[in-house]
C-alpha positions as CSV (number, residue, x, y, z in Angstrom):
1,M,-109.6,70.3,0.7
2,R,-106.6,70.3,2.9
3,K,-106.7,66.6,3.1
4,H,-106.6,66.2,-0.7
5,L,-103.8,68.8,-0.9
6,F,-101.7,66.8,1.6
7,F,-102.0,63.5,-0.2
8,G,-101.2,65.2,-3.5
9,L,-98.0,66.7,-2.2
10,A,-97.0,63.4,-0.6
11,L,-97.5,61.6,-3.9
12,L,-95.4,64.2,-5.8
13,G,-92.6,63.8,-3.3
14,S,-92.5,60.1,-3.6
15,V,-92.0,60.4,-7.3
16,T,-89.5,63.3,-7.5
17,L,-87.3,62.7,-4.4
18,P,-85.8,59.3,-5.6
19,G,-85.0,60.9,-9.0
20,V,-83.3,63.8,-7.3
21,A,-81.3,61.5,-5.0
22,E,-80.3,59.3,-8.0
23,A,-79.2,62.4,-9.8
24,Q,-77.1,63.5,-6.9
25,Y,-75.7,60.1,-6.0
26,P,-75.5,57.9,-9.2
27,P,-74.8,54.2,-8.7
28,P,-71.1,53.2,-8.8
29,P,-69.9,51.8,-12.2
30,P,-69.4,48.0,-12.4
31,P,-65.9,46.8,-11.4
32,P,-63.5,46.5,-14.4
33,A,-62.6,43.1,-15.7
34,G,-59.8,41.5,-13.8
35,Y,-60.6,43.3,-10.5
36,G,-61.8,41.6,-7.3
37,Y,-64.5,39.0,-7.5
38,A,-65.1,39.8,-11.1
39,A,-61.7,38.6,-12.2
40,P,-61.7,35.2,-14.0
41,V,-59.9,32.7,-11.8
42,T,-57.4,30.6,-13.7
43,P,-56.1,27.6,-11.7
44,A,-52.4,27.0,-11.8
45,P,-51.4,24.1,-14.0
46,R,-50.8,20.9,-12.2
47,L,-47.2,19.8,-12.3
48,R,-46.6,16.5,-14.0
49,F,-43.6,14.2,-13.8
50,G,-41.0,15.0,-16.4
51,S,-41.3,18.8,-16.3
52,P,-38.1,21.0,-16.6
53,G,-36.4,21.7,-13.3
54,Q,-37.6,18.6,-11.5
55,L,-35.1,16.6,-9.3
56,V,-35.9,12.9,-9.0
57,I,-34.6,10.7,-6.2
58,S,-35.3,7.0,-6.7
59,S,-33.9,3.5,-6.1
60,D,-34.1,0.6,-8.5
61,A,-34.1,-2.9,-7.0
62,N,-34.3,-6.4,-8.2
63,L,-34.6,-9.7,-6.3
64,G,-35.4,-12.7,-8.4
65,L,-34.3,-15.3,-10.8
66,T,-31.8,-14.4,-13.6
67,G,-30.3,-15.9,-16.7
68,Q,-26.8,-15.0,-17.8
69,V,-24.7,-15.7,-20.9
70,F,-21.0,-15.3,-20.9
71,G,-18.8,-15.0,-24.0
72,G,-15.0,-14.6,-24.3
73,V,-11.7,-15.9,-25.7
74,N,-11.9,-19.1,-23.7
75,G,-15.4,-20.1,-24.9
76,S,-18.8,-19.4,-23.5
77,Q,-21.2,-20.6,-20.7
78,S,-24.7,-20.0,-19.5
79,T,-25.8,-19.9,-15.9
80,T,-29.0,-19.7,-13.8
81,G,-29.3,-18.3,-10.3
82,W,-30.6,-15.3,-8.4
83,N,-29.4,-11.8,-7.7
84,L,-30.1,-8.8,-5.5
85,T,-29.6,-5.4,-7.0
86,V,-29.9,-2.0,-5.3
87,R,-29.3,1.1,-7.4
88,P,-30.0,4.5,-5.8
89,S,-30.0,7.3,-8.3
90,A,-30.6,11.1,-8.8
91,D,-31.9,12.5,-12.0
92,Y,-32.7,16.0,-13.2
93,F,-35.1,17.0,-16.1
94,V,-33.3,19.6,-18.2
95,I,-36.1,20.0,-20.7
96,Q,-39.6,18.5,-21.0
97,G,-39.2,14.7,-20.7
98,L,-35.4,14.6,-20.9
99,S,-33.5,13.7,-17.8
100,I,-29.8,13.3,-17.0
101,G,-28.5,11.7,-13.8
102,A,-26.1,9.4,-12.0
103,F,-26.4,6.2,-10.0
104,V,-24.6,3.9,-7.6
105,D,-25.0,0.2,-8.1
106,F,-24.6,-2.8,-5.8
107,T,-25.3,-6.4,-7.0
108,H,-25.0,-9.7,-5.2
109,T,-25.2,-12.8,-7.4
110,E,-25.6,-16.5,-6.6
111,R,-25.3,-18.7,-9.7
112,N,-25.0,-22.2,-11.0
113,V,-23.2,-23.1,-14.2
114,A,-25.8,-24.7,-16.4
115,A,-23.5,-25.5,-19.4
116,Q,-20.1,-24.6,-20.7
117,T,-18.8,-24.5,-24.3
118,N,-15.1,-24.6,-24.9
119,G,-13.7,-25.2,-28.3
120,G,-17.0,-26.6,-29.6
121,T,-17.5,-29.0,-26.6
122,T,-20.4,-28.7,-24.3
123,N,-19.8,-29.7,-20.7
124,P,-22.8,-29.6,-18.3
125,G,-21.9,-28.5,-14.9
126,T,-23.3,-27.7,-11.5
127,T,-20.5,-25.4,-10.1
128,A,-21.9,-22.7,-7.8
129,D,-20.3,-19.4,-6.9
130,N,-21.2,-16.0,-5.8
131,K,-20.2,-12.5,-6.9
132,N,-20.4,-8.9,-5.4
133,T,-20.3,-5.9,-7.8
134,F,-20.0,-2.2,-6.9
135,G,-20.5,0.3,-9.7
136,V,-21.2,4.0,-10.4
137,G,-22.0,5.9,-13.6
138,P,-24.1,8.4,-15.5
139,R,-27.4,7.8,-17.2
140,V,-29.9,9.6,-19.5
141,G,-33.6,9.0,-19.7
142,Y,-36.8,10.2,-21.4
143,N,-40.3,10.2,-19.8
144,I,-43.2,9.3,-22.1
145,P,-46.7,10.0,-20.6
146,I,-49.3,7.4,-21.3
147,V,-52.2,8.7,-19.1
148,D,-52.3,11.1,-16.2
149,W,-51.1,8.5,-13.7
150,I,-48.9,6.2,-15.8
151,S,-45.8,6.9,-17.8
152,L,-42.9,5.0,-19.4
153,W,-39.4,6.2,-18.3
154,P,-36.7,4.3,-20.2
155,T,-33.1,5.1,-19.1
156,L,-29.7,4.2,-20.5
157,G,-26.7,4.2,-18.3
158,L,-23.0,3.4,-18.4
159,S,-21.5,1.9,-15.3
160,F,-17.9,1.4,-14.3
161,S,-17.8,-1.5,-11.7
162,A,-15.4,-3.5,-9.6
163,N,-16.3,-7.1,-8.6
164,S,-15.0,-9.9,-6.5
165,E,-16.2,-13.6,-6.6
166,T,-15.5,-17.0,-5.4
167,G,-12.0,-18.4,-6.0
168,G,-10.1,-15.2,-5.3
169,I,-11.2,-13.6,-8.6
170,S,-11.7,-9.9,-8.9
171,G,-12.1,-7.6,-11.9
172,T,-13.5,-4.4,-13.4
173,A,-16.0,-3.9,-16.2
174,W,-17.6,-1.2,-18.3
175,T,-21.3,-2.1,-18.5
176,L,-24.2,-0.7,-20.5
177,V,-27.5,-0.7,-18.6
178,L,-30.9,-0.3,-20.2
179,Y,-34.0,-0.1,-18.0
180,A,-37.6,0.7,-19.1
181,P,-40.0,0.9,-16.1
182,F,-43.7,1.7,-16.3
183,L,-44.3,4.2,-13.6
184,Y,-47.5,4.4,-11.5
185,H,-47.8,7.9,-10.0
186,L,-49.6,7.2,-6.7
187,A,-49.4,10.9,-5.7
188,T,-48.2,14.1,-7.2
189,H,-44.6,13.7,-6.0
190,F,-44.4,9.9,-5.5
191,F,-44.3,6.9,-7.8
192,V,-43.6,3.2,-8.1
193,G,-42.6,1.3,-11.2
194,L,-41.8,-2.1,-12.7
195,G,-40.1,-3.0,-16.0
196,P,-37.5,-5.0,-17.9
197,Y,-33.8,-4.4,-17.8
198,V,-30.8,-5.6,-19.7
199,S,-27.1,-5.0,-18.8
200,T,-24.2,-6.1,-21.0
201,D,-20.5,-5.7,-20.6
202,L,-18.6,-3.6,-23.2
203,A,-15.2,-4.5,-21.7
204,A,-14.1,-6.6,-18.8
205,N,-10.8,-7.6,-17.1
206,Y,-10.0,-10.0,-14.3
207,S,-7.2,-11.0,-12.0
208,Q,-6.9,-14.2,-9.9
209,S,-4.9,-14.3,-6.7
210,Q,-2.9,-17.3,-5.6
211,Y,-3.3,-17.9,-1.9
212,G,-5.1,-14.6,-1.6
213,A,-2.0,-12.5,-2.2
214,T,0.1,-12.7,-5.4
215,P,-1.8,-12.3,-8.7
216,A,-1.4,-15.5,-10.5
217,S,-3.1,-14.4,-13.7
218,S,-4.9,-11.5,-15.3
219,G,-6.3,-10.3,-18.6
220,P,-9.5,-9.9,-20.5
221,A,-12.5,-11.5,-18.8
222,S,-15.7,-13.0,-20.3
223,K,-18.3,-10.4,-21.1
224,M,-21.6,-10.9,-19.3
225,T,-25.2,-10.1,-20.3
226,T,-27.9,-10.1,-17.7
227,W,-31.7,-9.5,-18.0
228,G,-34.7,-9.6,-15.8
229,L,-37.4,-7.5,-14.1
230,Q,-36.7,-4.6,-11.8
231,F,-38.7,-2.6,-9.3
232,T,-38.5,1.2,-8.8
233,V,-39.7,3.5,-6.0
234,G,-39.0,7.2,-5.9
235,G,-40.2,10.8,-5.6
236,W,-39.5,14.2,-7.1
237,F,-39.6,17.9,-6.3
238,S,-38.7,21.2,-7.9
239,P,-35.8,22.9,-6.1
């Protein structure tokens, strides 16, 4: 009898005690949304080239064959040759895709006169000369994304330059420079690019020294148009 009573009380305690404990110590409510581990994790958007506030430091360079056409008051001529161009620049994206900047330009040119037209007469020639040009100016560009890792970044610049060449000739020029490189974004903050460029003189003047001292002549110079392919390497960051 006592044995049955003991087992009955034990069975009753096993049923009632958890209920009493649960009533005295209810389970904590679930954490609210947005708290702790229950908060949805939203990854920060990946920065892409061309976003507002980015500062881009790059250098355009060209080493290769070129073709040139000159036109002016004394006739025109075409040349072939090679040139080396180095153009470091800094650009800032003011809004999405739109950049403004400035550049410094150095170009060394070796050329051969292929033909010269003067008053309707064509005179083939083989005259060789060289020319060094230093320029500086502003530019504006617009980045066009193609895929995540490729974009097109055409820029248009206006350069004021001073030059010196064989024969004691020096001069100045205002030049429009259009460059449209396709950029390959190797890493988040680094890119390389390649694309066509065209530069054409809007105005040009020259002076020629006699015996390296006294100017013998000066006046408007032939305007030059140059085209070719150019290579770019650069990086960007957000200040």
